[in-house]
C-alpha positions in Angstrom: -45.1 -47.0 23.2 -43.0 -47.4 20.1 -39.9 -49.1 19.0 -37.4 -46.4 17.8 -37.7 -46.7 14.1 -37.8 -44.3 11.1 -41.4 -45.4 10.2 -42.6 -44.5 13.7 -40.8 -41.2 13.8 -42.5 -40.3 10.5 -45.9 -41.2 11.8 -45.4 -39.4 15.0 -43.8 -36.4 13.6 -40.7 -34.6 14.9 -42.5 -32.7 17.6 -43.6 -36.0 19.4 -40.9 -38.6 20.2 -41.3 -42.3 19.5 -43.0 -44.2 21.8 -49.1 -56.1 64.7 -52.4 -56.2 66.3 -53.7 -53.7 69.0 -56.7 -54.7 71.1 -59.6 -52.0 71.3 -62.5 -51.7 73.6 -65.9 -51.0 71.8 -69.0 -49.6 73.4 -71.6 -51.8 71.5 -75.1 -50.4 71.3 -78.1 -51.2 69.1 -78.4 -48.8 66.2 -81.4 -46.4 66.0 -83.2 -48.7 63.5 -83.0 -51.5 65.9 -81.7 -53.8 63.1 -78.0 -54.0 63.8 -75.4 -53.6 66.5 -72.8 -50.8 66.2 -70.3 -48.7 68.1 -72.0 -45.9 66.2 -75.8 -46.2 66.6 -76.6 -43.1 64.6 -74.9 -44.5 61.4 -71.6 -45.9 60.2 -68.2 -45.4 61.7 -67.2 -41.7 61.1 -65.4 -41.1 57.9 -66.8 -44.3 56.2 -70.0 -44.5 54.2 -68.4 -43.9 50.7 -69.7 -46.1 47.9 -69.5 -46.2 44.2 -72.8 -45.5 42.7 -72.1 -45.9 38.9 -69.3 -46.0 36.4 -69.4 -45.2 32.7 -68.0 -47.4 29.9 -64.4 -47.0 29.2 -63.5 -44.8 26.2 -60.5 -46.0 24.1 -58.3 -44.5 21.5 -56.1 -47.3 20.0 -52.8 -46.5 18.6 -53.1 -46.6 14.9 -52.1 -43.8 12.6 -54.7 -41.2 12.0 -57.2 -42.3 14.6 -59.0 -40.4 17.4 -61.2 -41.5 20.4 -63.6 -44.3 19.3 -67.2 -43.3 18.9 -68.9 -41.6 20.5 -65.9 -39.8 21.7 -67.3 -39.3 25.3 -68.6 -41.2 28.2 -71.9 -40.8 30.0 -73.2 -40.8 33.6 -77.0 -40.8 34.0 -79.0 -39.5 36.9 -76.2 -38.1 38.8 -77.1 -36.7 42.2 -75.9 -33.1 43.1 -75.0 -34.4 46.6 -72.4 -36.9 45.1 -68.8 -36.8 43.7 -68.1 -37.1 40.0 -64.6 -38.4 39.1 -63.0 -38.9 35.8 -59.7 -40.9 35.3 -57.6 -40.7 32.1 -54.3 -42.1 31.1 -52.6 -41.7 27.7 -50.0 -40.9 25.2 -50.7 -37.3 24.6 -49.6 -36.4 21.2 -51.4 -33.1 21.3 -49.4 -31.6 24.0 -46.2 -33.5 23.9 -43.3 -34.0 26.3 -43.3 -31.4 29.0 -46.8 -30.2 27.9 -49.9 -29.5 30.0 -52.9 -31.8 29.9 -56.3 -30.4 29.2 -59.2 -31.1 31.6 -62.3 -32.9 30.5 -65.7 -31.0 30.0 -69.3 -32.1 30.7 -72.4 -31.2 28.9 -74.0 -30.4 32.2 -71.6 -28.1 34.0 -68.5 -27.3 31.7 -65.0 -28.0 32.6 -64.2 -30.3 35.5 -61.6 -29.4 38.1 -58.2 -30.9 38.7 -57.9 -33.6 41.3 -54.3 -34.1 40.0 -53.3 -33.0 36.6 -49.4 -33.3 36.3 -47.3 -31.9 33.6 -46.3 -34.5 31.0 -42.9 -36.0 31.5 -39.8 -34.7 29.8 -37.3 -37.2 30.8 -35.3 -40.1 29.8 -38.0 -42.2 28.2 -39.0 -39.3 26.0 -42.7 -40.5 26.4 -45.5 -37.8 26.7 -47.5 -40.2 28.9 -49.3 -39.7 32.2 -52.6 -39.9 34.1 -55.1 -37.4 35.2 -57.9 -37.3 37.8 -60.6 -34.6 37.6 -63.9 -34.0 39.5 -67.0 -32.1 40.2 -67.3 -31.7 43.9 -70.9 -30.4 43.5 -72.1 -31.6 40.1 -75.3 -30.5 38.4 -78.0 -33.2 38.9 -79.1 -35.2 35.8 -77.1 -36.7 32.9 -73.5 -35.9 32.1 -71.8 -36.4 28.8 -68.2 -36.0 29.5 -65.5 -35.4 26.8 -61.8 -35.9 27.5 -58.9 -33.9 25.8 -57.8 -34.7 22.3 -54.9 -36.9 22.1 -54.0 -36.1 18.6 -54.2 -38.6 15.7 -51.0 -40.5 16.8 -52.0 -40.6 20.5 -53.6 -43.5 22.4 -55.3 -43.8 25.7 -58.2 -44.7 28.1 -60.9 -42.5 29.8 -63.9 -43.2 32.1 -66.1 -41.5 34.7 -67.6 -42.6 37.9 -69.9 -41.4 40.7 -69.4 -41.7 44.5 -71.8 -41.1 47.3 -70.7 -40.2 50.9 -71.7 -39.2 54.4 -73.5 -35.9 54.9 -71.7 -32.7 54.3 -69.7 -31.0 51.5 -67.1 -32.6 49.3 -63.5 -31.4 49.2 -60.2 -32.4 47.7 -57.9 -33.1 50.7 -54.6 -33.8 49.1 -53.1 -35.4 45.9 -49.9 -36.5 44.3 -48.2 -37.7 41.1 -45.1 -39.7 40.3 -43.0 -40.8 37.2 -40.5 -43.6 37.1 -38.9 -43.7 33.6 -35.8 -44.8 31.8 -34.3 -44.7 28.3 -33.7 -48.4 28.6 -36.5 -51.0 27.8 -37.1 -53.2 30.8 -35.4 -51.0 33.4 -38.7 -49.9 35.0 -40.3 -52.5 37.2 -42.8 -50.4 39.1 -43.9 -47.1 40.4 -45.0 -45.6 43.8 -47.1 -42.5 44.3 -47.6 -40.6 47.5 -49.8 -37.7 48.5 -48.2 -34.4 49.2 -50.1 -34.0 52.4 -52.1 -36.0 55.0 -55.5 -37.6 54.9 -57.8 -38.8 57.7 -58.6 -42.5 58.2 -61.9 -43.0 56.4 -61.2 -40.6 53.5 -61.8 -41.8 50.0 -58.7 -42.4 48.0 -58.5 -42.7 44.2 -55.2 -43.8 42.4 -54.2 -44.7 38.8 -51.2 -45.8 36.9 -50.0 -45.9 33.3 -47.5 -48.2 31.8 -45.5 -47.9 28.5 -42.6 -49.7 27.0 -40.7 -50.8 24.0 -42.1 -52.6 22.1 -45.2 -53.1 24.4 -46.7 -52.0 27.7 -47.6 -54.4 30.4 -51.2 -54.9 31.4 -52.0 -53.3 34.9 -54.9 -52.9 37.2 -55.7 -51.4 40.7 -52.9 -51.2 43.2 -52.8 -53.8 46.0 -55.3 -52.9 48.6 -57.5 -50.9 46.3 -60.9 -52.0 44.8 -60.7 -52.1 41.0 -62.1 -49.4 38.7 -60.2 -50.3 35.6 -57.7 -53.0 34.5 -56.4 -53.1 30.9 -54.0 -55.0 28.7 -52.1 -54.5 25.6 -54.5 -56.6 23.6 -56.6 -53.4 23.3 -54.0 -50.8 23.2 -50.3 -50.0 23.2 -50.4 -48.5 26.7 -52.1 -49.7 29.8 -54.1 -47.9 32.5 -55.1 -49.3 35.9 -57.2 -47.5 38.6 -58.8 -48.2 41.9 -60.4 -46.7 45.0 -60.2 -47.5 48.8 -61.1 -46.1 52.1 -58.0 -44.8 54.0 -57.2 -47.2 56.8 -55.1 -44.8 58.8 -54.4 -41.1 58.9 -51.3 -39.6 57.3 -49.8 -39.8 53.8 -51.6 -42.1 51.4 -49.8 -44.1 48.7 -50.4 -46.6 46.0 -47.7 -48.9 44.6 -47.4 -51.1 41.5 -44.7 -53.6 40.6 -44.2 -55.9 37.6 -41.5 -57.8 35.9 -40.8 -57.7 32.1 -38.2 -56.8 29.5 -40.1 -53.8 27.9 -41.1 -51.1 30.4 -39.6 -47.7 30.1 -42.4 -45.8 31.9 -44.6 -46.0 35.0 -46.6 -42.9 35.7 -49.1 -42.6 38.6 -51.6 -40.2 40.3 -53.4 -40.3 43.6 -56.3 -38.0 45.1 -58.0 -38.0 48.3 -61.5 -36.8 48.8 -63.7 -36.1 52.0 -67.2 -35.3 52.5 -67.9 -33.7 55.9 
């Protein structure tokens, strides 16, 4: 996120541009443990039962010339269960790959490269900003500790990255559907939000992860989880020149899933968002 100036262009280099209610009858029975009443005595309502187990610290690369990810340059999850889901979320100005480039996936010390939940191509549009988000995963992680390293952003990039572990009902984890969206403009203040939808349908009770990145001239606007989502990350421009927000929820109904953010300021030229839906069954 940069004002267009000769100084910033020289720092960035020519290759990277400047920056209603329905009644329902329930068959209520005691649960098998005798401690609660439930329509599902063998356990929770089908499709539910997802929970966040742990979350890493947030790795930051601030925008200052000739800098990289702050030490240690990676994030850690300890004692990961092989039956759980490991998710990473990143959002950044990717000076390594530039506009139209392909983002690299993170890698773990205990399992190698993660797979893409949603890994969109960097924008190549009106804002001229190489900024986007990424969700990656291990559907069947190796048990134990994981030290996870994100892609290099280059010495004029900036961004955020974290990892989290989710548990779920019995079964096998799968990526159900995903999506990405970009709302950008060459005019500062022209972008007042972004909405992202999945390309396919999910079931009620599925686990949904969504993230958004903002960038503007001269500054981004702070952002967190989309309305209706439980917060995983909220950031402000006091730490960085971009902002990344992320959250999770349980899908309340079947069909296409979405996440929407709105804001009002005079600076934003970019809103980029990703969404991914997971299921263990």
